[in-house]
All heavy atoms as an XYZ file, in Angstrom:
944
protein
N      -6.445    -14.716     10.914
C      -5.545    -13.571     10.632
C      -6.256    -12.291     11.122
O      -7.442    -12.204     10.952
C      -5.114    -13.617      9.230
C      -4.510    -14.725      8.642
S      -3.082    -15.346      9.680
C      -1.819    -14.201      9.198
N      -5.420    -11.349     11.555
C      -5.989    -10.095     12.023
C      -5.262     -8.812     11.487
O      -3.960     -8.921     11.429
C      -5.976    -10.013     13.564
C      -6.734    -11.099     14.203
O      -7.999    -11.106     14.064
N      -6.104    -11.992     14.928
N      -5.885     -7.768     11.217
C      -5.331     -6.545     10.815
C      -5.968     -5.571     11.814
O      -7.121     -5.460     12.054
C      -5.753     -6.072      9.321
C      -5.303     -4.616      9.082
C      -5.062     -7.008      8.352
N      -5.084     -4.729     12.435
C      -5.559     -3.651     13.308
C      -5.270     -2.350     12.688
O      -4.101     -2.093     12.247
C      -4.812     -3.758     14.677
C      -5.277     -2.563     15.573
C      -5.094     -5.088     15.276
N      -6.285     -1.420     12.542
C      -6.076     -0.130     11.932
C      -5.296      0.684     12.805
O      -5.125      0.466     13.995
C      -7.338      0.362     11.398
C      -8.240      1.163     12.435
O      -7.974      0.937     13.603
O      -9.099      1.933     11.949
N      -4.934      1.916     12.301
C      -4.131      2.841     13.036
C      -4.789      3.271     14.322
O      -4.066      3.374     15.370
C      -3.819      4.051     12.236
O      -3.135      3.753     11.005
N      -6.012      3.526     14.425
C      -6.689      4.019     15.565
C      -6.531      2.926     16.674
O      -6.366      3.297     17.842
C      -8.091      4.356     15.328
O      -8.930      3.248     14.946
N      -6.579      1.714     16.296
C      -6.465      0.668     17.355
C      -5.113      0.522     17.892
O      -4.910      0.289     19.167
N      -4.035      0.754     17.080
C      -2.706      0.703     17.492
C      -2.469      1.886     18.461
O      -1.770      1.731     19.461
C      -1.743      0.754     16.282
C      -1.429     -0.577     15.637
C      -2.118     -0.992     14.527
C      -0.678     -1.571     16.139
N      -1.586     -2.297     14.164
C      -0.691     -2.674     15.170
C       0.195     -1.799     17.233
C       0.000     -3.934     15.280
C       0.904     -2.953     17.406
C       0.800     -4.004     16.488
N      -2.999      3.087     18.048
C      -2.782      4.171     18.939
C      -3.408      4.112     20.270
O      -2.830      4.511     21.309
C      -3.258      5.481     18.131
C      -2.428      5.793     16.978
C      -3.000      6.933     16.130
C      -0.943      6.182     17.373
N      -4.632      3.484     20.299
C      -5.293      3.264     21.596
C      -4.442      2.183     22.469
O      -4.248      2.402     23.669
C      -6.607      2.668     21.401
C      -7.643      3.606     20.740
C      -8.162      4.655     21.622
O      -7.777      4.709     22.875
O      -8.993      5.536     21.160
N      -3.859      1.223     21.776
C      -3.030      0.266     22.436
C      -1.811      0.852     22.990
O      -1.455      0.614     24.169
C      -2.746     -0.855     21.500
C      -1.972     -2.086     22.073
C      -2.635     -3.059     22.820
C      -0.567     -2.157     21.862
C      -1.948     -4.135     23.458
C       0.095     -3.259     22.419
C      -0.570     -4.262     23.126
O       0.134     -5.205     23.674
N      -1.093      1.591     22.239
C       0.179      2.285     22.714
C      -0.068      3.269     23.794
O       0.797      3.443     24.715
C       0.938      2.882     21.521
C       1.548      1.844     20.586
C       1.601      2.086     19.154
C       2.121      0.697     21.124
C       2.196      1.099     18.383
C       2.756     -0.192     20.262
C       2.820      0.049     18.911
N      -1.290      3.889     23.761
C      -1.565      4.848     24.762
C      -2.039      4.257     26.065
O      -2.027      4.896     27.151
C      -2.676      5.817     24.223
N      -2.381      2.887     26.036
C      -2.798      2.234     27.235
C      -4.205      2.783     27.564
O      -4.487      2.708     28.837
N      -4.911      3.223     26.787
C      -6.241      3.798     26.992
C      -7.226      2.688     27.444
O      -6.941      1.495     27.235
C      -6.813      4.433     25.825
O      -7.376      3.564     24.850
N      -8.342      3.076     27.895
C      -9.405      2.100     28.305
C      -9.796      1.307     27.064
O     -10.288      0.161     27.130
C     -10.563      2.809     28.992
C     -11.443      1.719     29.678
C     -11.447      3.565     28.058
C     -12.329      2.303     30.765
N      -9.739      1.871     25.915
C     -10.171      1.190     24.606
C      -9.058      0.276     24.154
O      -9.370     -0.497     23.215
C     -10.456      2.204     23.620
C     -11.694      3.174     24.067
C     -12.143      4.190     23.030
N     -12.514      3.520     21.788
C     -13.653      2.814     21.652
N     -14.452      2.638     22.580
N     -13.940      2.397     20.458
N      -7.899      0.248     24.696
C      -6.745     -0.644     24.267
C      -7.205     -2.035     24.363
O      -6.826     -2.837     23.566
C      -5.548     -0.364     25.095
N      -8.047     -2.409     25.363
C      -8.547     -3.815     25.535
C      -9.273     -4.283     24.317
O      -9.175     -5.474     24.031
C      -9.324     -3.896     26.762
N      -9.869     -3.377     23.568
C     -10.577     -3.880     22.345
C      -9.674     -4.409     21.298
O     -10.022     -5.239     20.467
C     -11.308     -2.650     21.706
C     -12.436     -2.246     22.616
O     -13.016     -2.960     23.372
N     -12.806     -0.973     22.408
N      -8.391     -4.022     21.355
C      -7.463     -4.362     20.292
C      -6.284     -5.345     20.784
O      -5.546     -5.858     19.963
C      -6.839     -3.186     19.646
C      -7.879     -2.198     19.163
C      -8.280     -1.140     19.867
C      -8.513     -2.508     17.926
C      -9.350     -0.260     19.532
C      -9.551     -1.616     17.458
C     -10.001     -0.514     18.270
N      -6.129     -5.454     22.020
C      -5.102     -6.225     22.616
C      -5.020     -7.594     22.174
O      -3.868     -8.144     21.798
C      -5.122     -6.153     24.124
N      -6.128     -8.286     22.051
C      -6.165     -9.674     21.714
C      -5.516     -9.862     20.259
O      -4.704    -10.701     19.991
C      -7.522    -10.314     21.697
C      -7.684    -11.709     21.249
C      -9.143    -12.149     21.327
C      -9.213    -13.611     20.765
N     -10.619    -14.073     20.780
N      -5.881     -8.899     19.362
C      -5.483     -9.127     17.913
C      -3.945     -8.674     17.925
O      -3.175     -9.342     17.102
C      -6.265     -8.169     17.025
N      -3.551     -7.637     18.553
C      -2.156     -7.144     18.499
C      -1.208     -8.203     19.112
O      -0.081     -8.432     18.632
C      -2.172     -5.824     19.160
C      -2.830     -4.680     18.313
C      -0.626     -5.369     19.421
C      -2.958     -3.364     18.972
N      -1.566     -8.760     20.200
C      -0.740     -9.616     20.933
C      -0.732    -11.035     20.382
O       0.300    -11.777     20.591
C      -1.162     -9.624     22.420
C      -0.946     -8.286     23.085
C      -1.542     -8.210     24.594
O      -2.076     -9.180     24.965
O      -1.428     -7.069     25.039
N      -1.542    -11.392     19.480
C      -1.484    -12.641     18.722
C      -0.577    -12.418     17.472
O      -1.028    -12.474     16.391
C      -2.798    -13.120     18.303
C      -2.855    -14.460     17.654
O      -1.723    -15.122     17.569
O      -3.936    -14.938     17.323
N       0.692    -12.271     17.679
C       1.691    -11.821     16.661
C       1.788    -12.852     15.480
O       2.149    -12.520     14.433
C       3.094    -11.487     17.247
O       3.531    -12.671     17.891
C       2.932    -10.270     18.150
N       1.466    -14.141     15.845
C       1.530    -15.163     14.768
C       0.439    -14.868     13.684
O       0.687    -15.374     12.614
C       1.428    -16.526     15.442
C       2.638    -16.900     16.250
C       3.891    -16.963     15.582
O       3.974    -17.529     14.500
N       4.927    -16.272     16.123
N      -0.615    -14.294     14.108
C      -1.718    -14.069     13.240
C      -1.950    -12.598     12.826
O      -2.930    -12.269     12.243
C      -3.042    -14.651     13.813
C      -2.932    -16.074     14.060
C      -4.237    -16.701     14.762
N      -5.481    -16.073     14.378
C      -6.172    -16.365     13.330
N      -5.827    -17.268     12.516
N      -7.398    -15.840     13.059
N      -0.945    -11.815     13.049
C      -1.106    -10.301     13.007
C      -0.431     -9.904     11.624
O       0.655    -10.238     11.236
C      -0.347     -9.668     14.076
C      -0.311     -8.104     14.141
C      -1.808     -7.556     14.213
C       0.507     -7.593     15.292
N      -1.293     -9.189     10.839
C      -0.899     -8.581      9.555
C      -0.959     -7.114      9.762
O      -1.823     -6.496     10.312
C      -2.010     -8.894      8.517
C      -2.183    -10.398      8.364
C      -1.491     -8.254      7.138
C      -0.968    -11.228      7.910
N       0.245     -6.415      9.348
C       0.378     -4.980      9.483
C       0.482     -4.334      8.107
O       1.557     -4.419      7.546
C       1.596     -4.620     10.368
C       1.685     -3.108     10.576
C       1.408     -5.316     11.782
N      -0.476     -3.620      7.602
C      -0.420     -2.903      6.233
C       0.677     -1.859      6.568
O       0.720     -1.069      7.541
C      -1.761     -2.349      6.130
C      -2.690     -3.105      6.908
C      -1.883     -3.523      8.137
N       1.526     -1.681      5.446
C       2.612     -0.593      5.553
C       2.059      0.677      5.785
O       2.709      1.585      6.527
C       3.540     -0.709      4.431
O       2.836     -0.420      3.177
N       0.923      1.060      5.289
C       0.341      2.380      5.564
C      -0.009      2.656      7.019
O      -0.022      3.769      7.448
C      -0.876      2.624      4.573
C      -1.166      4.141      4.655
C      -2.110      1.909      4.933
C      -1.485      4.821      3.283
N      -0.390      1.550      7.714
C      -0.515      1.663      9.080
C       0.730      1.995      9.890
O       0.729      2.817     10.795
C      -1.286      0.392      9.741
C      -1.394      0.412     11.235
C      -2.696      0.141      9.115
N       1.802      1.473      9.453
C       3.112      1.892      9.977
C       3.356      3.325      9.831
O       3.768      4.076     10.740
C       4.327      1.090      9.295
C       4.474     -0.345      9.577
C       5.563     -0.923      8.704
C       4.799     -0.577     11.029
N       3.118      3.820      8.636
C       3.172      5.273      8.308
C       2.343      6.065      9.269
O       2.890      7.034      9.855
C       2.853      5.545      6.859
C       2.980      6.997      6.396
C       3.127      6.972      4.834
C       1.694      7.763      6.723
N       1.050      5.837      9.331
C       0.121      6.590     10.174
C       0.495      6.570     11.652
O       0.468      7.611     12.347
C      -1.291      6.128      9.940
C      -1.859      6.378      8.503
C      -3.271      5.871      8.395
O      -3.588      4.784      8.912
O      -4.045      6.579      7.698
N       0.848      5.474     12.117
C       1.099      5.295     13.503
C       2.418      6.035     13.860
O       2.603      6.760     14.931
C       1.109      3.812     13.979
C       1.749      3.676     15.383
C      -0.329      3.276     13.900
N       3.515      5.760     13.121
C       4.762      6.467     13.261
C       4.618      7.944     13.331
O       5.128      8.591     14.195
C       5.764      5.997     12.194
C       7.125      6.743     12.389
C       8.083      6.243     13.291
C       7.392      7.909     11.713
C       9.317      6.955     13.442
C       8.592      8.590     11.920
C       9.534      8.071     12.726
N       3.922      8.465     12.300
C       3.760      9.888     12.254
C       2.990     10.511     13.410
O       3.452     11.394     14.058
C       2.893     10.232     11.067
C       2.557     11.668     10.745
C       1.729     11.935      9.555
C       1.392     13.432      9.439
N       0.470     13.622      8.260
N       1.911      9.778     13.889
C       1.212     10.299     15.109
C       1.928     10.088     16.396
O       2.066     11.031     17.154
C      -0.193      9.577     15.155
C      -1.043     10.132     16.194
C      -1.524     11.583     15.852
N      -2.339     12.047     16.882
C      -2.381     13.265     17.248
N      -1.659     14.142     16.670
N      -3.339     13.669     18.240
N       2.680      8.991     16.603
C       3.485      8.817     17.747
C       4.643      9.798     17.785
O       4.938     10.312     18.834
C       3.966      7.397     17.771
C       3.059      6.297     18.183
C       3.758      4.900     18.192
C       2.453      6.575     19.560
N       5.213     10.077     16.646
C       6.333     11.046     16.586
C       5.836     12.384     16.986
O       6.513     13.161     17.721
C       6.980     11.043     15.235
N       4.586     12.782     16.551
C       3.995     14.100     16.919
C       3.671     14.155     18.415
O       3.995     15.217     19.013
C       2.679     14.371     16.205
C       2.832     14.575     14.740
C       1.570     14.506     13.896
O       0.463     14.190     14.538
O       1.570     14.790     12.668
N       3.235     13.069     18.951
C       2.753     13.038     20.393
C       3.919     12.847     21.368
O       3.926     13.471     22.454
C       1.672     12.071     20.583
C       0.363     12.160     19.827
C      -0.521     10.971     19.969
C      -0.344     13.530     20.398
N       4.815     11.937     20.959
C       5.818     11.434     21.983
C       7.208     11.566     21.563
O       8.138     11.209     22.273
C       5.653      9.976     22.337
C       4.201      9.766     23.003
C       4.102      8.282     23.430
N       2.805      7.967     23.828
C       2.408      6.775     23.969
N       3.270      5.752     23.819
N       1.208      6.478     24.326
N       7.478     11.956     20.281
C       8.834     12.053     19.781
C       9.203     10.841     18.941
O       8.649      9.848     18.899
N      10.337     11.088     18.202
C      10.723     10.110     17.169
C      11.218      8.776     17.808
O      10.916      7.706     17.319
C      11.758     10.607     16.247
C      12.021      9.745     15.077
C      12.816     10.337     13.986
O      12.609     11.613     13.706
O      13.678      9.751     13.394
N      11.851      8.881     18.948
C      12.344      7.600     19.575
C      11.143      6.699     20.076
O      11.203      5.537     19.831
C      13.169      7.995     20.830
C      13.983      6.731     21.493
C      14.772      7.157     22.626
O      15.542      8.103     22.449
O      14.817      6.372     23.620
N      10.105      7.308     20.579
C       8.952      6.476     21.062
C       8.187      5.986     19.727
O       7.865      4.809     19.707
C       8.007      7.347     21.765
N       8.248      6.732     18.691
C       7.634      6.264     17.440
C       8.469      5.096     16.877
O       7.797      4.139     16.311
C       7.571      7.438     16.446
N       9.693      5.094     16.916
C      10.510      4.003     16.445
C      10.256      2.677     17.223
O      10.234      1.665     16.767
C      12.002      4.360     16.412
C      12.436      5.373     15.393
C      13.790      5.870     15.597
C      12.173      4.799     13.929
N      10.095      2.882     18.613
C       9.850      1.748     19.489
C       8.481      1.144     19.155
O       8.291     -0.027     19.048
C       9.892      2.214     20.943
C      11.274      2.287     21.569
C      11.257      2.375     23.003
N      10.451      3.457     23.616
C      10.821      4.681     23.765
N      11.968      5.011     23.573
N       9.925      5.544     24.298
N       7.451      2.034     18.801
C       6.170      1.595     18.462
C       6.202      0.801     17.155
O       5.617     -0.329     17.053
N       6.884      1.320     16.221
C       7.091      0.544     14.881
C       7.731     -0.697     15.024
O       7.423     -1.684     14.373
C       7.666      1.574     13.865
C       8.130      0.761     12.588
C       6.796      2.595     13.421
N       8.764     -0.750     15.907
C       9.464     -2.000     16.166
C       8.519     -3.035     16.711
O       8.544     -4.250     16.308
C      10.617     -1.781     17.111
N       7.652     -2.621     17.617
C       6.605     -3.551     18.207
C       5.740     -3.996     16.999
O       5.261     -5.221     17.011
C       5.887     -2.920     19.308
N       5.379     -3.120     16.169
C       4.418     -3.500     15.074
C       5.084     -4.565     14.108
O       4.351     -5.420     13.541
C       4.010     -2.341     14.283
C       3.176     -1.300     15.070
S       2.953      0.284     14.360
C       1.605     -0.144     13.196
N       6.322     -4.563     14.035
C       7.002     -5.518     13.204
C       7.000     -6.921     13.713
O       7.513     -7.842     13.093
C       8.586     -5.118     12.938
C       8.661     -4.203     11.772
N       8.497     -2.759     11.882
C       8.900     -4.447     10.422
C       8.650     -2.222     10.624
N       8.961     -3.192      9.746
N       6.505     -7.072     14.953
C       6.310     -8.477     15.404
C       5.295     -9.244     14.651
O       5.308    -10.465     14.523
C       5.870     -8.490     16.824
C       7.036     -8.026     17.755
C       6.642     -7.997     19.216
O       6.052     -8.921     19.690
N       7.025     -6.966     19.992
N       4.394     -8.493     13.981
C       3.485     -9.099     12.994
C       4.157     -9.125     11.576
O       5.309     -8.787     11.411
N       3.363     -9.557     10.662
C       3.850     -9.623      9.193
C       3.470     -8.343      8.580
O       2.321     -8.047      8.314
C       3.346    -10.741      8.472
C       3.928    -10.975      7.075
C       3.681    -12.283      6.431
N       2.274    -12.728      6.456
C       1.480    -12.397      5.481
N       1.784    -11.698      4.348
N       0.178    -12.805      5.486
N       4.492     -7.537      8.117
C       4.213     -6.292      7.410
C       3.915     -6.566      6.004
O       4.690     -7.269      5.316
C       5.386     -5.306      7.586
C       5.133     -4.013      6.703
C       5.587     -4.946      9.051
N       2.854     -6.017      5.481
C       2.419     -6.156      4.023
C       2.658     -4.839      3.314
O       1.979     -3.827      3.692
C       1.054     -6.634      3.937
C       0.583     -6.667      2.456
C       0.962     -8.038      4.597
N       3.520     -4.795      2.381
C       3.811     -3.597      1.659
C       2.687     -3.368      0.609
O       2.068     -4.317      0.079
C       5.125     -3.684      0.999
N       2.537     -2.104      0.221
C       1.579     -1.761     -0.906
C       2.348     -2.007     -2.180
O       3.337     -1.354     -2.522
C       1.215     -0.307     -0.706
C       0.288      0.227     -1.797
C      -1.050     -0.409     -1.776
C       0.074      1.732     -1.649
N       1.838     -2.993     -3.018
C       2.359     -3.233     -4.360
C       1.315     -2.836     -5.373
O       0.169     -2.436     -4.952
C       2.808     -4.703     -4.478
C       1.647     -5.741     -4.214
O       0.529     -5.377     -4.297
O       2.015     -6.895     -3.958
N       1.614     -3.092     -6.563
C       0.664     -2.611     -7.586
C      -0.683     -3.412     -7.566
O      -1.769     -2.772     -7.737
C       1.282     -2.908     -9.037
N      -0.676     -4.624     -7.299
C      -1.888     -5.353     -7.249
C      -2.700     -5.002     -5.978
O      -3.943     -4.816     -6.211
C      -1.584     -6.988     -7.141
N      -2.111     -4.798     -4.883
C      -2.929     -4.335     -3.678
C      -3.348     -2.844     -3.980
O      -4.504     -2.547     -3.518
C      -1.942     -4.354     -2.495
C      -2.609     -4.133     -1.156
C      -3.890     -4.891     -0.910
C      -1.598     -4.291     -0.012
N      -2.616     -2.068     -4.588
C      -3.092     -0.648     -4.940
C      -4.373     -0.684     -5.781
O      -5.253      0.081     -5.530
C      -2.003      0.050     -5.593
N      -4.332     -1.522     -6.805
C      -5.606     -1.697     -7.595
C      -6.789     -2.281     -6.811
O      -7.912     -1.783     -7.045
C      -5.294     -2.489     -8.834
C      -4.277     -1.890     -9.810
C      -4.063     -2.747    -10.980
C      -4.721     -0.509    -10.260
N      -6.453     -3.270     -5.982
C      -7.529     -3.826     -5.174
C      -8.110     -2.763     -4.190
O      -9.320     -2.677     -4.014
C      -7.022     -4.990     -4.457
N      -7.225     -1.911     -3.648
C      -7.563     -0.803     -2.701
C      -8.472      0.213     -3.442
O      -9.408      0.707     -2.893
C      -6.425     -0.061     -2.079
N      -8.117      0.505     -4.675
C      -8.837      1.473     -5.457
C     -10.267      0.919     -5.701
O     -11.296      1.622     -5.526
C      -8.195      1.724     -6.836
N     -10.335     -0.370     -6.042
C     -11.650     -0.979     -6.325
C     -12.502     -1.037     -5.024
O     -13.737     -0.639     -5.064
C     -11.420     -2.400     -6.918
O     -10.680     -2.301     -8.021
C     -12.789     -3.085     -7.146
N     -11.940     -1.508     -3.963
C     -12.661     -1.641     -2.718
C     -13.095     -0.228     -2.150
O     -14.072      0.005     -1.587
C     -12.056     -2.493     -1.685
C     -10.856     -1.838     -1.010
C     -12.955     -3.033     -0.654
N     -12.142      0.736     -2.307
C     -12.418      2.031     -1.915
C     -13.517      2.715     -2.589
O     -14.323      3.360     -2.054
N     -13.588      2.517     -3.829
C     -14.765      3.062     -4.652
C     -16.061      2.338     -4.343
O     -17.081      3.054     -4.106
C     -14.452      2.810     -6.222
C     -13.653      3.872     -6.794
C     -13.601      3.712     -8.282
N     -14.714      2.946     -8.796
C     -14.828      2.420    -10.012
N     -13.952      2.539    -10.838
N     -15.825      1.644    -10.339
N     -16.037      1.064     -4.101
C     -17.285      0.343     -3.780
C     -17.843      0.744     -2.389
O     -19.056      0.711     -2.273
C     -16.931     -1.239     -3.828
N     -17.012      1.052     -1.528
C     -17.392      1.359     -0.148
C     -17.221      2.792      0.298
O     -17.557      3.141      1.425
C     -16.731      0.422      0.819
C     -17.141     -1.096      0.611
N     -18.343     -1.577      0.762
C     -16.236     -1.981      0.076
C     -18.271     -2.924      0.506
N     -17.053     -3.178      0.085
N     -16.805      3.582     -0.664
C     -16.624      5.007     -0.457
C     -15.628      5.240      0.688
O     -15.945      6.092      1.637
C     -17.929      5.847     -0.247
C     -18.824      5.756     -1.496
C     -20.122      6.378     -1.192
C     -21.123      6.422     -2.407
N     -21.255      5.319     -3.282
N     -14.566      4.551      0.633
C     -13.563      4.658      1.662
C     -12.438      5.676      1.355
O     -12.064      5.776      0.149
C     -12.909      3.289      2.010
C     -13.823      2.222      2.458
C     -12.972      0.894      2.488
C     -14.243      2.550      3.994
N     -11.889      6.379      2.278
C     -10.734      7.265      2.012
C      -9.564      6.379      1.704
O      -9.517      5.166      1.856
C     -10.455      7.965      3.353
C     -11.697      7.811      4.115
C     -12.334      6.566      3.621
N      -8.500      6.992      0.990
C      -7.327      6.237      0.468
C      -6.722      5.359      1.473
O      -6.561      4.104      1.184
C      -6.278      7.320     -0.012
C      -5.137      6.591     -0.529
C      -4.912      7.013     -2.076
C      -3.899      7.052      0.158
N      -6.297      5.782      2.677
C      -5.628      4.936      3.578
C      -6.552      3.797      4.087
O      -6.133      2.666      4.152
C      -5.120      5.658      4.821
N      -7.750      4.100      4.341
C      -8.754      3.079      4.710
C      -8.933      2.069      3.617
O      -9.142      0.843      3.859
C     -10.168      3.683      5.059
C     -10.074      4.491      6.351
O      -9.109      4.455      7.096
O     -11.062      5.179      6.612
N      -8.855      2.510      2.325
C      -8.951      1.544      1.290
C      -7.820      0.523      1.179
O      -8.069     -0.721      1.039
C      -8.995      2.265     -0.127
O     -10.042      3.142     -0.139
N      -6.684      1.036      1.473
C      -5.510      0.161      1.540
C      -5.476     -0.859      2.681
O      -5.324     -2.072      2.502
C      -4.134      0.983      1.630
C      -4.048      1.869      0.301
C      -2.970      0.029      1.783
C      -2.969      2.894      0.396
N      -5.967     -0.348      3.853
C      -5.981     -1.207      5.000
C      -7.077     -2.323      4.802
O      -6.858     -3.469      5.016
C      -6.390     -0.353      6.340
C      -6.728     -1.181      7.450
C      -5.227      0.530      6.693
N      -8.229     -1.916      4.272
C      -9.349     -2.933      4.075
C      -9.002     -3.886      2.938
O      -9.197     -5.072      3.153
C     -10.592     -2.163      3.760
C     -11.832     -3.068      3.807
C     -12.075     -3.888      4.907
C     -12.754     -3.069      2.705
C     -13.237     -4.770      4.916
C     -13.841     -3.989      2.775
C     -14.153     -4.794      3.865
O     -15.148     -5.542      3.930
N      -8.400     -3.490      1.934
C      -7.938     -4.308      0.833
C      -6.902     -5.347      1.352
O      -6.823     -6.484      0.904
C      -7.356     -3.527     -0.380
N      -6.035     -4.927      2.115
C      -4.955     -5.734      2.819
C      -5.714     -6.915      3.621
O      -5.401     -7.982      3.474
C      -4.011     -5.004      3.675
O      -3.412     -4.005      2.818
C      -2.905     -5.918      4.264
N      -6.624     -6.366      4.466
C      -7.282     -7.457      5.216
C      -8.108     -8.460      4.415
O      -8.055     -9.611      4.603
C      -8.313     -6.655      6.114
N      -8.787     -7.966      3.319
C      -9.424     -8.815      2.415
C      -8.505     -9.850      1.733
O      -8.728    -11.038      1.626
C     -10.313     -8.043      1.438
C     -11.463     -7.199      2.009
C     -12.098     -6.416      0.819
C     -12.540     -8.216      2.638
N      -7.412     -9.320      1.207
C      -6.430    -10.131      0.548
C      -5.889    -11.218      1.435
O      -5.698    -12.328      1.002
C      -5.322     -9.336     -0.135
C      -4.384    -10.198     -1.035
C      -3.432     -9.408     -1.691
N      -2.288     -9.032     -0.811
C      -1.093     -8.479     -1.178
N      -1.000     -7.939     -2.410
N      -0.147     -8.168     -0.294
N      -5.676    -10.818      2.644
C      -5.009    -11.782      3.669
C      -6.065    -12.634      4.330
O      -5.717    -13.397      5.202
C      -4.214    -10.980      4.655
C      -3.087    -10.227      4.067
C      -2.006    -11.118      3.503
O      -1.770    -12.267      4.011
O      -1.310    -10.747      2.491
N      -7.395    -12.505      3.974
C      -8.449    -13.187      4.606
C      -8.334    -12.985      6.167
O      -8.593    -13.954      6.982
C      -8.453    -14.710      4.291
C      -8.730    -14.940      2.791
C      -8.712    -16.456      2.462
N      -9.107    -16.668      1.093
C      -8.167    -16.995      0.236
N      -6.932    -17.083      0.530
N      -8.545    -17.200     -1.020
N      -8.251    -11.749      6.462
C      -8.066    -11.342      7.924
C      -9.327    -10.563      8.326
O     -10.059    -10.039      7.508
C      -6.863    -10.483      8.003
N      -9.500    -10.524      9.657
C     -10.534     -9.718     10.244
C      -9.893     -8.343     10.573
O      -8.674     -8.198     11.106
C     -11.006    -10.300     11.533
O     -11.537    -11.505     11.371
C     -12.022     -9.424     12.359
N     -10.522     -7.206     10.172
C     -10.082     -5.906     10.510
C     -10.649     -5.359     11.750
O     -11.918     -5.363     11.908
C     -10.482     -4.993      9.349
C     -10.154     -3.561      9.576
C      -8.612     -3.223      9.769
C     -10.660     -2.688      8.334
N      -9.798     -5.094     12.690
C     -10.197     -4.581     14.028
C     -10.047     -3.030     14.010
O      -8.976     -2.513     13.633
C      -9.183     -5.104     15.187
C      -9.402     -6.562     15.283
C      -9.013     -7.546     14.267
C      -9.671     -7.329     16.472
N      -9.162     -8.797     14.805
C      -9.631     -8.707     16.113
C     -10.113     -6.923     17.668
C      -9.945     -9.683     17.028
C     -10.381     -7.985     18.623
C     -10.320     -9.257     18.304
N     -11.165     -2.337     14.354
C     -11.088     -0.874     14.098
C     -12.147     -0.200     15.017
O     -13.182     -0.807     15.370
C     -11.456     -0.537     12.689
O     -11.331      0.881     12.445
C     -12.753     -0.945     12.198
N     -11.966      1.175     15.193
C     -12.945      1.955     15.818
C     -13.350      3.019     14.783
O     -13.974      4.083     15.191
C     -12.542      2.555     17.132
C     -11.222      3.382     17.122
C     -10.804      3.793     18.461
O     -11.405      3.359     19.469
N      -9.744      4.569     18.496
N     -12.911      2.930     13.590
C     -13.223      3.886     12.452
C     -14.609      3.613     11.844
O     -14.814      2.521     11.359
C     -12.091      3.857     11.458
C     -12.164      4.856     10.313
O     -13.375      5.356     10.063
O     -11.215      5.147      9.667
N     -15.512      4.611     11.978
C     -16.836      4.408     11.574
C     -16.922      4.171     10.128
O     -17.955      3.602      9.614
C     -17.643      5.623     11.976
N     -15.965      4.499      9.262
C     -15.969      4.262      7.805
C     -16.143      2.739      7.532
O     -16.539      2.288      6.518
C     -14.662      4.699      7.089
C     -14.615      6.290      7.071
O     -15.766      6.856      7.066
O     -13.540      6.810      7.016
N     -15.655      1.877      8.527
C     -15.751      0.487      8.315
C     -16.931     -0.193      8.876
O     -17.195     -1.406      8.734
C     -14.463     -0.192      8.947
C     -13.168      0.234      8.282
C     -12.235      1.007      8.970
C     -12.897     -0.153      6.998
C     -11.085      1.426      8.448
C     -11.678      0.177      6.416
C     -10.763      1.007      7.115
N     -17.753      0.519      9.670
C     -18.949     -0.046     10.347
C     -19.813     -0.728      9.321
O     -20.294     -0.193      8.284
C     -19.621      1.017     11.125
C     -20.745      0.503     11.968
O     -20.710     -0.736     12.156
O     -21.646      1.272     12.268
N     -20.131     -2.015      9.582
C     -20.961     -2.792      8.734
C     -20.447     -3.497      7.553
O     -21.120     -4.304      6.931
N     -19.102     -3.364      7.364
C     -18.483     -3.989      6.162
C     -18.156     -5.454      6.691
O     -17.818     -5.720      7.826
C     -17.265     -3.278      5.772
C     -17.401     -1.943      5.158
C     -16.059     -1.336      4.791
C     -18.219     -1.955      3.948
N     -18.216     -6.381      5.676
C     -17.770     -7.796      5.975
C     -16.324     -7.787      6.455
O     -15.507     -7.044      6.130
C     -17.882     -8.448      4.666
C     -18.753     -7.561      3.807
C     -18.510     -6.202      4.321
N     -16.119     -8.808      7.319
C     -14.784     -9.018      7.913
C     -14.219     -7.994      8.772
O     -13.078     -7.815      8.860
C     -13.755     -9.493      6.810
N     -15.059     -7.201      9.389
C     -14.712     -6.111     10.230
C     -15.188     -6.299     11.652
O     -16.380     -6.613     11.880
C     -15.214     -4.696      9.675
C     -14.999     -3.578     10.669
C     -14.584     -4.453      8.310
N     -14.359     -6.070     12.606
C     -14.729     -6.063     14.022
C     -14.701     -4.613     14.475
O     -13.511     -4.092     14.692
C     -13.743     -6.935     14.785
C     -14.109     -7.112     16.312
C     -14.230     -8.592     16.510
N     -14.731     -8.723     17.932
C     -14.183     -9.382     18.844
N     -13.083     -9.990     18.725
N     -14.733     -9.362     20.071
N     -15.817     -4.012     14.513
C     -15.980     -2.546     14.736
C     -16.305     -2.229     16.176
O     -17.225     -2.845     16.711
C     -16.993     -1.877     13.820
C     -17.260     -0.539     14.094
C     -16.283      0.540     13.881
C     -18.525     -0.148     14.584
C     -16.713      1.793     14.127
C     -18.856      1.241     14.762
C     -17.896      2.101     14.583
O     -18.284      3.471     14.901
N     -15.588     -1.381     16.842
C     -15.893     -0.858     18.228
C     -16.195      0.626     18.142
O     -15.343      1.373     17.904
C     -14.738     -1.101     19.116
C     -14.212     -2.490     19.182
C     -13.227     -3.004     18.337
C     -14.807     -3.356     20.023
C     -12.792     -4.291     18.339
C     -14.385     -4.648     20.094
C     -13.433     -5.106     19.313
N     -17.459      0.926     18.327
C     -17.880      2.365     18.174
C     -17.258      3.190     19.297
O     -17.103      2.701     20.511
C     -19.417      2.447     18.324
N     -16.814      4.357     18.968
C     -16.261      5.245     20.049
C     -17.388      5.689     20.937
O     -18.474      5.972     20.461
C     -15.540      6.478     19.503
C     -14.302      6.046     18.736
C     -13.673      7.326     18.230
C     -12.389      7.016     17.409
N     -11.809      8.169     16.893
N     -17.110      5.666     22.261
C     -18.269      6.107     23.213
C     -18.418      7.581     23.118
O     -17.564      8.378     22.853
C     -17.900      5.674     24.670
């Protein structure tokens, strides 16, 4: 199972040179987990950059994976993992989702560097 954080999705949608780092995980939709907070972050940024119609198309593509909503149990798990690893709120939710789903988290966010079950790509 795979979780791609917001930065990975944005690279993928932009078609940047870094998109290749995330393509394998994103395109394997049978094994793709999408935390609902990632939908929020990606929609917001795509709407700012390209408009709401493009943002809606992006979110539709993200729904090819299994979207995991933030519920009470996941919120508490995120609070625990966030405190333990000093992660910001959204990162805590993303990481807790990956852990709960026994997924690998694909990211270029340095907050995750060195954590278990993370595939980290440092920004050049």
